N, C-alpha and C positions, 0 to 999 in steps of 0.2 A: 656315500654313507661310510662312516668310519668303522673299522673292524674292532670289536671288543675283545681284548685279550685277558685271560685270567691273570690274577696278580702273580708277580714273581715270588718264588719261595723266599722265606725269611733268611735262609742260609745264603742265598744268592745276593740278596740285598745287603746283608752284613759283609759279605766278601767285597762288594763294590765300595761300601763305606770304608773298609780297611784299606783298600787300594787308593782311595782318595786321600786318606790320612797319611799314607805312605808317600804321597807326592804326585800321584797320577791325576790328570785332569778329568773331569766328567766328560768333556768332549772327546778325549782320547779313548776313554772306556766305552763311550757311546758307539764310536766307530768299530771298536774291537768286538763288543758283545751284542750290538744291535738293540741297545736300550737307549731311550732318549736321555740326553744330558740333563734335562729338567727332572726326570724321575730320579736320577742318581743324586742330583743336588737336593731334592726333597728328602731322600733317604738319609743323606748326611745331616741335614738339618734336624730331622726327627730323632736320629741317633744322639745328636748333641742334647736335645731336650730331654730324652730318656735318661741320659747320663747325668742330668742336673747342671749341665753347662751349655745353655742355649746360646746360639750365635747372636751377636748384637742385633736387636730389632726383630728377632725371630722367636720371641717367647711364645709358648703355646702349651697345649695339653700333651702329657706323656701318652704313650701308646696305651698304657693301662687305664688312664683317665678317659681316653677316647672310647675304649672298649666298654667301660662302665657307663658312659654317656649313651652309647648305642643300646646297651642292655636296658637302661632305665627308660629311655624313650619308647622302646618296644613294650616294656611292661606298662607304661602309662597309656599307650594306645589300647592295649588289651583291657585295662581297667575302665577306660572311657567307653569302649564298646560294650562291656558288661553293664555299665551304668546306663547307657542309652537303651539297652534292651529292657531293663527294669522300668 
């Protein structure tokens, strides 16, 4: 069974993104900091989307849009439960 780890702090993620932009590879940072290279790659891609410059073929939702989507889905579930009770 895999171990679930709490999310890395936003500051740490941003530091990894800046190091990749400075020329270090995700694999190198993975070995040094104990984070998977895929996580670092995902953070770099999301940072590009958030800055309005998505990587080719990696268009998607910004972090703010993702947060709003989660909030709206939660609100929808609540309203549906209330409707079902009536």
